[in-house]
mmCIF file as Biopython writes it, N, C-alpha, C and O atoms, coordinates in Angstrom:
data_model
#
loop_
_atom_site.group_PDB
_atom_site.id
_atom_site.type_symbol
_atom_site.label_atom_id
_atom_site.label_alt_id
_atom_site.label_comp_id
_atom_site.label_asym_id
_atom_site.label_entity_id
_atom_site.label_seq_id
_atom_site.pdbx_PDB_ins_code
_atom_site.Cartn_x
_atom_site.Cartn_y
_atom_site.Cartn_z
_atom_site.occupancy
_atom_site.B_iso_or_equiv
_atom_site.auth_seq_id
_atom_site.auth_asym_id
_atom_site.pdbx_PDB_model_num
ATOM 1   N N  . MET A ? 1  ? 0.842  -1.188 0.000   1.0 0.0 1  A 1 
ATOM 2   C CA . MET A ? 1  ? 0.000  0.000  0.000   1.0 0.0 1  A 1 
ATOM 3   C C  . MET A ? 1  ? 0.881  1.242  0.000   1.0 0.0 1  A 1 
ATOM 4   O O  . MET A ? 1  ? 1.896  1.289  0.695   1.0 0.0 1  A 1 
ATOM 5   N N  . ARG A ? 2  ? 0.500  2.228  -0.763  1.0 0.0 2  A 1 
ATOM 6   C CA . ARG A ? 2  ? 1.281  3.455  -0.921  1.0 0.0 2  A 1 
ATOM 7   C C  . ARG A ? 2  ? 1.174  4.324  0.322   1.0 0.0 2  A 1 
ATOM 8   O O  . ARG A ? 2  ? 0.125  4.399  0.962   1.0 0.0 2  A 1 
ATOM 9   N N  . SER A ? 3  ? 2.256  4.962  0.642   1.0 0.0 3  A 1 
ATOM 10  C CA . SER A ? 3  ? 2.286  5.842  1.804   1.0 0.0 3  A 1 
ATOM 11  C C  . SER A ? 3  ? 1.455  7.090  1.529   1.0 0.0 3  A 1 
ATOM 12  O O  . SER A ? 3  ? 1.759  7.856  0.615   1.0 0.0 3  A 1 
ATOM 13  N N  . THR A ? 4  ? 0.415  7.290  2.315   1.0 0.0 4  A 1 
ATOM 14  C CA . THR A ? 4  ? -0.439 8.464  2.112   1.0 0.0 4  A 1 
ATOM 15  C C  . THR A ? 4  ? 0.255  9.741  2.549   1.0 0.0 4  A 1 
ATOM 16  O O  . THR A ? 4  ? -0.108 10.826 2.093   1.0 0.0 4  A 1 
ATOM 17  N N  . VAL A ? 5  ? 1.246  9.634  3.422   1.0 0.0 5  A 1 
ATOM 18  C CA . VAL A ? 5  ? 1.984  10.827 3.856   1.0 0.0 5  A 1 
ATOM 19  C C  . VAL A ? 5  ? 2.743  11.423 2.681   1.0 0.0 5  A 1 
ATOM 20  O O  . VAL A ? 5  ? 2.736  12.641 2.502   1.0 0.0 5  A 1 
ATOM 21  N N  . GLN A ? 6  ? 3.398  10.590 1.875   1.0 0.0 6  A 1 
ATOM 22  C CA . GLN A ? 6  ? 4.143  11.087 0.722   1.0 0.0 6  A 1 
ATOM 23  C C  . GLN A ? 6  ? 3.193  11.678 -0.317  1.0 0.0 6  A 1 
ATOM 24  O O  . GLN A ? 6  ? 3.484  12.726 -0.894  1.0 0.0 6  A 1 
ATOM 25  N N  . GLU A ? 7  ? 2.059  11.016 -0.561  1.0 0.0 7  A 1 
ATOM 26  C CA . GLU A ? 7  ? 1.082  11.547 -1.503  1.0 0.0 7  A 1 
ATOM 27  C C  . GLU A ? 7  ? 0.571  12.901 -1.035  1.0 0.0 7  A 1 
ATOM 28  O O  . GLU A ? 7  ? 0.465  13.841 -1.822  1.0 0.0 7  A 1 
ATOM 29  N N  . HIS A ? 8  ? 0.258  12.992 0.247   1.0 0.0 8  A 1 
ATOM 30  C CA . HIS A ? 8  ? -0.269 14.235 0.802   1.0 0.0 8  A 1 
ATOM 31  C C  . HIS A ? 8  ? 0.774  15.347 0.706   1.0 0.0 8  A 1 
ATOM 32  O O  . HIS A ? 8  ? 0.433  16.486 0.385   1.0 0.0 8  A 1 
ATOM 33  N N  . SER A ? 9  ? 2.029  15.033 0.980   1.0 0.0 9  A 1 
ATOM 34  C CA . SER A ? 9  ? 3.094  16.033 0.906   1.0 0.0 9  A 1 
ATOM 35  C C  . SER A ? 9  ? 3.278  16.533 -0.522  1.0 0.0 9  A 1 
ATOM 36  O O  . SER A ? 9  ? 3.435  17.733 -0.745  1.0 0.0 9  A 1 
ATOM 37  N N  . ALA A ? 10 ? 3.260  15.620 -1.489  1.0 0.0 10 A 1 
ATOM 38  C CA . ALA A ? 10 ? 3.412  16.018 -2.890  1.0 0.0 10 A 1 
ATOM 39  C C  . ALA A ? 10 ? 2.242  16.890 -3.326  1.0 0.0 10 A 1 
ATOM 40  O O  . ALA A ? 10 ? 2.429  17.883 -4.029  1.0 0.0 10 A 1 
ATOM 41  N N  . PHE A ? 11 ? 1.042  16.519 -2.911  1.0 0.0 11 A 1 
ATOM 42  C CA . PHE A ? 11 ? -0.134 17.302 -3.281  1.0 0.0 11 A 1 
ATOM 43  C C  . PHE A ? 11 ? -0.084 18.690 -2.656  1.0 0.0 11 A 1 
ATOM 44  O O  . PHE A ? 11 ? -0.373 19.683 -3.324  1.0 0.0 11 A 1 
ATOM 45  N N  . ARG A ? 12 ? 0.284  18.766 -1.372  1.0 0.0 12 A 1 
ATOM 46  C CA . ARG A ? 12 ? 0.353  20.068 -0.697  1.0 0.0 12 A 1 
ATOM 47  C C  . ARG A ? 12 ? 1.407  20.961 -1.329  1.0 0.0 12 A 1 
ATOM 48  O O  . ARG A ? 12 ? 1.200  22.168 -1.455  1.0 0.0 12 A 1 
ATOM 49  N N  . PHE A ? 13 ? 2.540  20.384 -1.729  1.0 0.0 13 A 1 
ATOM 50  C CA . PHE A ? 13 ? 3.578  21.172 -2.377  1.0 0.0 13 A 1 
ATOM 51  C C  . PHE A ? 13 ? 3.097  21.700 -3.722  1.0 0.0 13 A 1 
ATOM 52  O O  . PHE A ? 13 ? 3.347  22.857 -4.062  1.0 0.0 13 A 1 
ATOM 53  N N  . ALA A ? 14 ? 2.406  20.853 -4.489  1.0 0.0 14 A 1 
ATOM 54  C CA . ALA A ? 14 ? 1.879  21.291 -5.780  1.0 0.0 14 A 1 
ATOM 55  C C  . ALA A ? 14 ? 0.859  22.410 -5.594  1.0 0.0 14 A 1 
ATOM 56  O O  . ALA A ? 14 ? 0.852  23.372 -6.362  1.0 0.0 14 A 1 
ATOM 57  N N  . VAL A ? 15 ? 0.005  22.295 -4.589  1.0 0.0 15 A 1 
ATOM 58  C CA . VAL A ? 15 ? -0.985 23.342 -4.311  1.0 0.0 15 A 1 
ATOM 59  C C  . VAL A ? 15 ? -0.290 24.621 -3.869  1.0 0.0 15 A 1 
ATOM 60  O O  . VAL A ? 15 ? -0.699 25.717 -4.253  1.0 0.0 15 A 1 
ATOM 61  N N  . GLN A ? 16 ? 0.756  24.488 -3.067  1.0 0.0 16 A 1 
ATOM 62  C CA . GLN A ? 16 ? 1.486  25.668 -2.610  1.0 0.0 16 A 1 
ATOM 63  C C  . GLN A ? 16 ? 2.139  26.382 -3.792  1.0 0.0 16 A 1 
ATOM 64  O O  . GLN A ? 16 ? 2.114  27.611 -3.857  1.0 0.0 16 A 1 
ATOM 65  N N  . LEU A ? 17 ? 2.720  25.636 -4.721  1.0 0.0 17 A 1 
ATOM 66  C CA . LEU A ? 17 ? 3.285  26.257 -5.916  1.0 0.0 17 A 1 
ATOM 67  C C  . LEU A ? 17 ? 2.212  26.985 -6.711  1.0 0.0 17 A 1 
ATOM 68  O O  . LEU A ? 17 ? 2.433  28.094 -7.197  1.0 0.0 17 A 1 
ATOM 69  N N  . TYR A ? 18 ? 1.053  26.360 -6.841  1.0 0.0 18 A 1 
ATOM 70  C CA . TYR A ? 18 ? -0.044 26.976 -7.586  1.0 0.0 18 A 1 
ATOM 71  C C  . TYR A ? 18 ? -0.507 28.263 -6.914  1.0 0.0 18 A 1 
ATOM 72  O O  . TYR A ? 18 ? -0.774 29.254 -7.594  1.0 0.0 18 A 1 
ATOM 73  N N  . ASN A ? 19 ? -0.604 28.261 -5.587  1.0 0.0 19 A 1 
ATOM 74  C CA . ASN A ? 19 ? -1.115 29.425 -4.868  1.0 0.0 19 A 1 
ATOM 75  C C  . ASN A ? 19 ? -0.133 30.582 -4.810  1.0 0.0 19 A 1 
ATOM 76  O O  . ASN A ? 19 ? -0.552 31.713 -4.564  1.0 0.0 19 A 1 
ATOM 77  N N  . THR A ? 20 ? 1.151  30.349 -5.024  1.0 0.0 20 A 1 
ATOM 78  C CA . THR A ? 20 ? 2.130  31.429 -4.940  1.0 0.0 20 A 1 
ATOM 79  C C  . THR A ? 20 ? 2.318  32.165 -6.255  1.0 0.0 20 A 1 
ATOM 80  O O  . THR A ? 20 ? 3.141  33.077 -6.328  1.0 0.0 20 A 1 
ATOM 81  N N  . LYS A ? 21 ? 1.592  31.804 -7.281  1.0 0.0 21 A 1 
ATOM 82  C CA . LYS A ? 21 ? 1.829  32.440 -8.578  1.0 0.0 21 A 1 
ATOM 83  C C  . LYS A ? 21 ? 1.522  33.933 -8.573  1.0 0.0 21 A 1 
ATOM 84  O O  . LYS A ? 21 ? 2.186  34.683 -9.288  1.0 0.0 21 A 1 
ATOM 85  N N  . GLN A ? 22 ? 0.542  34.394 -7.798  1.0 0.0 22 A 1 
ATOM 86  C CA . GLN A ? 22 ? 0.244  35.817 -7.750  1.0 0.0 22 A 1 
ATOM 87  C C  . GLN A ? 22 ? 1.245  36.558 -6.867  1.0 0.0 22 A 1 
ATOM 88  O O  . GLN A ? 22 ? 1.578  37.709 -7.152  1.0 0.0 22 A 1 
ATOM 89  N N  . ASN A ? 23 ? 1.728  35.926 -5.808  1.0 0.0 23 A 1 
ATOM 90  C CA . ASN A ? 23 ? 2.591  36.599 -4.849  1.0 0.0 23 A 1 
ATOM 91  C C  . ASN A ? 23 ? 4.051  36.634 -5.285  1.0 0.0 23 A 1 
ATOM 92  O O  . ASN A ? 23 ? 4.698  37.677 -5.189  1.0 0.0 23 A 1 
ATOM 93  N N  . VAL A ? 24 ? 4.564  35.535 -5.754  1.0 0.0 24 A 1 
ATOM 94  C CA . VAL A ? 24 ? 5.984  35.434 -6.019  1.0 0.0 24 A 1 
ATOM 95  C C  . VAL A ? 24 ? 6.291  35.520 -7.507  1.0 0.0 24 A 1 
ATOM 96  O O  . VAL A ? 24 ? 7.315  36.085 -7.892  1.0 0.0 24 A 1 
ATOM 97  N N  . GLY A ? 25 ? 5.439  34.981 -8.333  1.0 0.0 25 A 1 
ATOM 98  C CA . GLY A ? 25 ? 5.686  34.985 -9.767  1.0 0.0 25 A 1 
ATOM 99  C C  . GLY A ? 25 ? 6.820  34.055 -10.165 1.0 0.0 25 A 1 
ATOM 100 O O  . GLY A ? 25 ? 7.744  34.472 -10.863 1.0 0.0 25 A 1 
ATOM 101 N N  . LEU A ? 26 ? 6.764  32.808 -9.735  1.0 0.0 26 A 1 
ATOM 102 C CA . LEU A ? 26 ? 7.825  31.867 -10.057 1.0 0.0 26 A 1 
ATOM 103 C C  . LEU A ? 26 ? 7.879  31.552 -11.548 1.0 0.0 26 A 1 
ATOM 104 O O  . LEU A ? 26 ? 8.949  31.266 -12.087 1.0 0.0 26 A 1 
ATOM 105 N N  . PHE A ? 27 ? 6.739  31.602 -12.207 1.0 0.0 27 A 1 
ATOM 106 C CA . PHE A ? 27 ? 6.669  31.277 -13.620 1.0 0.0 27 A 1 
ATOM 107 C C  . PHE A ? 27 ? 5.980  32.410 -14.366 1.0 0.0 27 A 1 
ATOM 108 O O  . PHE A ? 27 ? 5.273  33.222 -13.771 1.0 0.0 27 A 1 
ATOM 109 N N  . MET A ? 28 ? 6.194  32.453 -15.667 1.0 0.0 28 A 1 
ATOM 110 C CA . MET A ? 28 ? 5.638  33.552 -16.448 1.0 0.0 28 A 1 
ATOM 111 C C  . MET A ? 28 ? 4.126  33.426 -16.626 1.0 0.0 28 A 1 
ATOM 112 O O  . MET A ? 28 ? 3.411  34.425 -16.550 1.0 0.0 28 A 1 
ATOM 113 N N  . ARG A ? 29 ? 3.642  32.232 -16.859 1.0 0.0 29 A 1 
ATOM 114 C CA . ARG A ? 29 ? 2.210  32.035 -17.076 1.0 0.0 29 A 1 
ATOM 115 C C  . ARG A ? 29 ? 1.685  30.987 -16.117 1.0 0.0 29 A 1 
ATOM 116 O O  . ARG A ? 29 ? 2.425  30.109 -15.673 1.0 0.0 29 A 1 
ATOM 117 N N  . SER A ? 30 ? 0.410  31.084 -15.802 1.0 0.0 30 A 1 
ATOM 118 C CA . SER A ? 30 ? -0.173 30.131 -14.850 1.0 0.0 30 A 1 
ATOM 119 C C  . SER A ? 30 ? -0.171 28.711 -15.403 1.0 0.0 30 A 1 
ATOM 120 O O  . SER A ? 30 ? -0.023 27.755 -14.642 1.0 0.0 30 A 1 
ATOM 121 N N  . THR A ? 31 ? -0.333 28.556 -16.724 1.0 0.0 31 A 1 
ATOM 122 C CA . THR A ? 31 ? -0.348 27.202 -17.287 1.0 0.0 31 A 1 
ATOM 123 C C  . THR A ? 31 ? 1.013  26.530 -17.145 1.0 0.0 31 A 1 
ATOM 124 O O  . THR A ? 31 ? 1.091  25.322 -16.923 1.0 0.0 31 A 1 
ATOM 125 N N  . VAL A ? 32 ? 2.083  27.310 -17.273 1.0 0.0 32 A 1 
ATOM 126 C CA . VAL A ? 32 ? 3.428  26.757 -17.106 1.0 0.0 32 A 1 
ATOM 127 C C  . VAL A ? 32 ? 3.616  26.312 -15.666 1.0 0.0 32 A 1 
ATOM 128 O O  . VAL A ? 32 ? 4.186  25.253 -15.405 1.0 0.0 32 A 1 
ATOM 129 N N  . GLN A ? 33 ? 3.138  27.123 -14.736 1.0 0.0 33 A 1 
ATOM 130 C CA . GLN A ? 33 ? 3.281  26.787 -13.320 1.0 0.0 33 A 1 
ATOM 131 C C  . GLN A ? 33 ? 2.471  25.543 -12.967 1.0 0.0 33 A 1 
ATOM 132 O O  . GLN A ? 33 ? 2.957  24.668 -12.251 1.0 0.0 33 A 1 
ATOM 133 N N  . GLU A ? 34 ? 1.246  25.463 -13.465 1.0 0.0 34 A 1 
ATOM 134 C CA . GLU A ? 34 ? 0.420  24.294 -13.188 1.0 0.0 34 A 1 
ATOM 135 C C  . GLU A ? 34 ? 1.076  23.034 -13.739 1.0 0.0 34 A 1 
ATOM 136 O O  . GLU A ? 34 ? 1.093  21.993 -13.083 1.0 0.0 34 A 1 
ATOM 137 N N  . HIS A ? 35 ? 1.616  23.140 -14.950 1.0 0.0 35 A 1 
ATOM 138 C CA . HIS A ? 35 ? 2.269  21.993 -15.570 1.0 0.0 35 A 1 
ATOM 139 C C  . HIS A ? 35 ? 3.495  21.570 -14.761 1.0 0.0 35 A 1 
ATOM 140 O O  . HIS A ? 35 ? 3.720  20.378 -14.552 1.0 0.0 35 A 1 
ATOM 141 N N  . SER A ? 36 ? 4.282  22.535 -14.309 1.0 0.0 36 A 1 
ATOM 142 C CA . SER A ? 36 ? 5.483  22.223 -13.532 1.0 0.0 36 A 1 
ATOM 143 C C  . SER A ? 36 ? 5.132  21.587 -12.190 1.0 0.0 36 A 1 
ATOM 144 O O  . SER A ? 36 ? 5.782  20.632 -11.765 1.0 0.0 36 A 1 
ATOM 145 N N  . ALA A ? 37 ? 4.111  22.111 -11.528 1.0 0.0 37 A 1 
ATOM 146 C CA . ALA A ? 37 ? 3.687  21.540 -10.245 1.0 0.0 37 A 1 
ATOM 147 C C  . ALA A ? 37 ? 3.186  20.111 -10.442 1.0 0.0 37 A 1 
ATOM 148 O O  . ALA A ? 37 ? 3.457  19.234 -9.622  1.0 0.0 37 A 1 
ATOM 149 N N  . PHE A ? 38 ? 2.459  19.882 -11.523 1.0 0.0 38 A 1 
ATOM 150 C CA . PHE A ? 38 ? 1.953  18.545 -11.818 1.0 0.0 38 A 1 
ATOM 151 C C  . PHE A ? 38 ? 3.105  17.579 -12.091 1.0 0.0 38 A 1 
ATOM 152 O O  . PHE A ? 38 ? 3.121  16.462 -11.574 1.0 0.0 38 A 1 
ATOM 153 N N  . ARG A ? 39 ? 4.066  18.014 -12.903 1.0 0.0 39 A 1 
ATOM 154 C CA . ARG A ? 39 ? 5.215  17.158 -13.220 1.0 0.0 39 A 1 
ATOM 155 C C  . ARG A ? 39 ? 6.036  16.845 -11.972 1.0 0.0 39 A 1 
ATOM 156 O O  . ARG A ? 39 ? 6.546  15.735 -11.818 1.0 0.0 39 A 1 
ATOM 157 N N  . PHE A ? 40 ? 6.159  17.832 -11.083 1.0 0.0 40 A 1 
ATOM 158 C CA . PHE A ? 40 ? 6.897  17.608 -9.840  1.0 0.0 40 A 1 
ATOM 159 C C  . PHE A ? 40 ? 6.190  16.565 -8.978  1.0 0.0 40 A 1 
ATOM 160 O O  . PHE A ? 40 ? 6.836  15.682 -8.414  1.0 0.0 40 A 1 
ATOM 161 N N  . ALA A ? 41 ? 4.867  16.666 -8.878  1.0 0.0 41 A 1 
ATOM 162 C CA . ALA A ? 41 ? 4.103  15.699 -8.081  1.0 0.0 41 A 1 
ATOM 163 C C  . ALA A ? 41 ? 4.213  14.299 -8.680  1.0 0.0 41 A 1 
ATOM 164 O O  . ALA A ? 41 ? 4.337  13.323 -7.940  1.0 0.0 41 A 1 
ATOM 165 N N  . VAL A ? 42 ? 4.170  14.185 -10.003 1.0 0.0 42 A 1 
ATOM 166 C CA . VAL A ? 42 ? 4.316  12.881 -10.660 1.0 0.0 42 A 1 
ATOM 167 C C  . VAL A ? 42 ? 5.715  12.327 -10.409 1.0 0.0 42 A 1 
ATOM 168 O O  . VAL A ? 42 ? 5.880  11.129 -10.181 1.0 0.0 42 A 1 
ATOM 169 N N  . GLN A ? 43 ? 6.728  13.205 -10.450 1.0 0.0 43 A 1 
ATOM 170 C CA . GLN A ? 43 ? 8.095  12.755 -10.188 1.0 0.0 43 A 1 
ATOM 171 C C  . GLN A ? 43 ? 8.227  12.214 -8.765  1.0 0.0 43 A 1 
ATOM 172 O O  . GLN A ? 43 ? 8.864  11.183 -8.551  1.0 0.0 43 A 1 
ATOM 173 N N  . LEU A ? 44 ? 7.631  12.900 -7.798  1.0 0.0 44 A 1 
ATOM 174 C CA . LEU A ? 44 ? 7.656  12.405 -6.424  1.0 0.0 44 A 1 
ATOM 175 C C  . LEU A ? 44 ? 6.955  11.057 -6.317  1.0 0.0 44 A 1 
ATOM 176 O O  . LEU A ? 44 ? 7.424  10.162 -5.613  1.0 0.0 44 A 1 
ATOM 177 N N  . TYR A ? 45 ? 5.835  10.913 -7.012  1.0 0.0 45 A 1 
ATOM 178 C CA . TYR A ? 45 ? 5.095  9.651  -6.991  1.0 0.0 45 A 1 
ATOM 179 C C  . TYR A ? 45 ? 5.946  8.524  -7.574  1.0 0.0 45 A 1 
ATOM 180 O O  . TYR A ? 45 ? 5.964  7.414  -7.042  1.0 0.0 45 A 1 
ATOM 181 N N  . ASN A ? 46 ? 6.646  8.811  -8.664  1.0 0.0 46 A 1 
ATOM 182 C CA . ASN A ? 46 ? 7.431  7.781  -9.347  1.0 0.0 46 A 1 
ATOM 183 C C  . ASN A ? 46 ? 8.721  7.427  -8.619  1.0 0.0 46 A 1 
ATOM 184 O O  . ASN A ? 46 ? 9.286  6.365  -8.877  1.0 0.0 46 A 1 
ATOM 185 N N  . THR A ? 47 ? 9.201  8.270  -7.727  1.0 0.0 47 A 1 
ATOM 186 C CA . THR A ? 47 ? 10.441 7.982  -7.011  1.0 0.0 47 A 1 
ATOM 187 C C  . THR A ? 47 ? 10.170 7.395  -5.633  1.0 0.0 47 A 1 
ATOM 188 O O  . THR A ? 47 ? 11.015 7.483  -4.742  1.0 0.0 47 A 1 
ATOM 189 N N  . ASN A ? 48 ? 9.014  6.805  -5.455  1.0 0.0 48 A 1 
ATOM 190 C CA . ASN A ? 48 ? 8.669  6.154  -4.194  1.0 0.0 48 A 1 
ATOM 191 C C  . ASN A ? 48 ? 9.673  5.039  -3.901  1.0 0.0 48 A 1 
ATOM 192 O O  . ASN A ? 48 ? 10.082 4.315  -4.809  1.0 0.0 48 A 1 
ATOM 193 N N  . GLN A ? 49 ? 10.067 4.902  -2.643  1.0 0.0 49 A 1 
ATOM 194 C CA . GLN A ? 49 ? 11.043 3.886  -2.256  1.0 0.0 49 A 1 
ATOM 195 C C  . GLN A ? 49 ? 10.471 2.470  -2.295  1.0 0.0 49 A 1 
ATOM 196 O O  . GLN A ? 49 ? 11.231 1.501  -2.314  1.0 0.0 49 A 1 
ATOM 197 N N  . ASN A ? 50 ? 9.156  2.336  -2.308  1.0 0.0 50 A 1 
ATOM 198 C CA . ASN A ? 50 ? 8.538  1.016  -2.373  1.0 0.0 50 A 1 
ATOM 199 C C  . ASN A ? 50 ? 8.586  0.528  -3.820  1.0 0.0 50 A 1 
ATOM 200 O O  . ASN A ? 50 ? 7.770  0.945  -4.642  1.0 0.0 50 A 1 
ATOM 201 N N  . VAL A ? 51 ? 9.527  -0.344 -4.131  1.0 0.0 51 A 1 
ATOM 202 C CA . VAL A ? 51 ? 9.749  -0.770 -5.512  1.0 0.0 51 A 1 
ATOM 203 C C  . VAL A ? 51 ? 8.699  -1.758 -6.007  1.0 0.0 51 A 1 
ATOM 204 O O  . VAL A ? 51 ? 8.687  -2.093 -7.192  1.0 0.0 51 A 1 
ATOM 205 N N  . THR A ? 52 ? 7.822  -2.230 -5.132  1.0 0.0 52 A 1 
ATOM 206 C CA . THR A ? 52 ? 6.804  -3.187 -5.563  1.0 0.0 52 A 1 
ATOM 207 C C  . THR A ? 52 ? 5.638  -2.503 -6.255  1.0 0.0 52 A 1 
ATOM 208 O O  . THR A ? 52 ? 4.792  -3.172 -6.849  1.0 0.0 52 A 1 
ATOM 209 N N  . GLU A ? 53 ? 5.582  -1.181 -6.187  1.0 0.0 53 A 1 
ATOM 210 C CA . GLU A ? 53 ? 4.470  -0.466 -6.802  1.0 0.0 53 A 1 
ATOM 211 C C  . GLU A ? 53 ? 4.811  -0.067 -8.230  1.0 0.0 53 A 1 
ATOM 212 O O  . GLU A ? 53 ? 5.975  0.131  -8.577  1.0 0.0 53 A 1 
ATOM 213 N N  . ARG A ? 54 ? 3.802  0.044  -9.025  1.0 0.0 54 A 1 
ATOM 214 C CA . ARG A ? 54 ? 3.966  0.404  -10.421 1.0 0.0 54 A 1 
ATOM 215 C C  . ARG A ? 54 ? 4.045  1.917  -10.565 1.0 0.0 54 A 1 
ATOM 216 O O  . ARG A ? 54 ? 3.358  2.648  -9.852  1.0 0.0 54 A 1 
ATOM 217 N N  . ASN A ? 55 ? 4.881  2.389  -11.484 1.0 0.0 55 A 1 
ATOM 218 C CA . ASN A ? 55 ? 4.996  3.818  -11.742 1.0 0.0 55 A 1 
ATOM 219 C C  . ASN A ? 55 ? 3.728  4.368  -12.372 1.0 0.0 55 A 1 
ATOM 220 O O  . ASN A ? 55 ? 3.012  3.662  -13.083 1.0 0.0 55 A 1 
ATOM 221 N N  . LEU A ? 56 ? 3.465  5.636  -12.101 1.0 0.0 56 A 1 
ATOM 222 C CA . LEU A ? 56 ? 2.350  6.327  -12.717 1.0 0.0 56 A 1 
ATOM 223 C C  . LEU A ? 56 ? 2.746  6.670  -14.141 1.0 0.0 56 A 1 
ATOM 224 O O  . LEU A ? 56 ? 3.706  7.406  -14.368 1.0 0.0 56 A 1 
ATOM 225 N N  . SER A ? 57 ? 2.013  6.141  -15.085 1.0 0.0 57 A 1 
ATOM 226 C CA . SER A ? 57 ? 2.345  6.354  -16.488 1.0 0.0 57 A 1 
ATOM 227 C C  . SER A ? 57 ? 1.301  7.258  -17.114 1.0 0.0 57 A 1 
ATOM 228 O O  . SER A ? 57 ? 0.114  6.934  -17.140 1.0 0.0 57 A 1 
ATOM 229 N N  . ILE A ? 58 ? 1.755  8.391  -17.614 1.0 0.0 58 A 1 
ATOM 230 C CA . ILE A ? 58 ? 0.847  9.360  -18.221 1.0 0.0 58 A 1 
ATOM 231 C C  . ILE A ? 58 ? 1.320  9.642  -19.635 1.0 0.0 58 A 1 
ATOM 232 O O  . ILE A ? 58 ? 2.479  9.998  -19.852 1.0 0.0 58 A 1 
ATOM 233 N N  . SER A ? 59 ? 0.431  9.483  -20.585 1.0 0.0 59 A 1 
ATOM 234 C CA . SER A ? 59 ? 0.754  9.772  -21.976 1.0 0.0 59 A 1 
ATOM 235 C C  . SER A ? 59 ? 0.126  11.098 -22.363 1.0 0.0 59 A 1 
ATOM 236 O O  . SER A ? 59 ? -1.078 11.303 -22.203 1.0 0.0 59 A 1 
ATOM 237 N N  . ILE A ? 60 ? 0.952  11.990 -22.871 1.0 0.0 60 A 1 
ATOM 238 C CA . ILE A ? 60 ? 0.463  13.300 -23.294 1.0 0.0 60 A 1 
ATOM 239 C C  . ILE A ? 60 ? 0.616  13.382 -24.801 1.0 0.0 60 A 1 
ATOM 240 O O  . ILE A ? 60 ? 1.716  13.236 -25.334 1.0 0.0 60 A 1 
ATOM 241 N N  . ILE A ? 61 ? -0.488 13.614 -25.480 1.0 0.0 61 A 1 
ATOM 242 C CA . ILE A ? 61 ? -0.486 13.718 -26.935 1.0 0.0 61 A 1 
ATOM 243 C C  . ILE A ? 61 ? -0.481 15.192 -27.306 1.0 0.0 61 A 1 
ATOM 244 O O  . ILE A ? 61 ? -1.342 15.958 -26.872 1.0 0.0 61 A 1 
ATOM 245 N N  . MET A ? 62 ? 0.492  15.578 -28.108 1.0 0.0 62 A 1 
ATOM 246 C CA . MET A ? 62 ? 0.587  16.990 -28.512 1.0 0.0 62 A 1 
ATOM 247 C C  . MET A ? 62 ? 0.334  17.132 -29.979 1.0 0.0 62 A 1 
ATOM 248 O O  . MET A ? 62 ? 0.370  18.243 -30.508 1.0 0.0 62 A 1 
#
């Protein structure tokens, strides 16, 4: 079973990045920031120390 603490931490960090876009301006556009926060959360999910779990696989068609 996946650690809910790690999932919760990744989600909170992604939300925090999203909420700071008006105050700090880390990224030029909100879509870039949302995409970066999402990719960061997926990276945290995929680097889980429990090797018995399957990686989150997302296909993006452009």
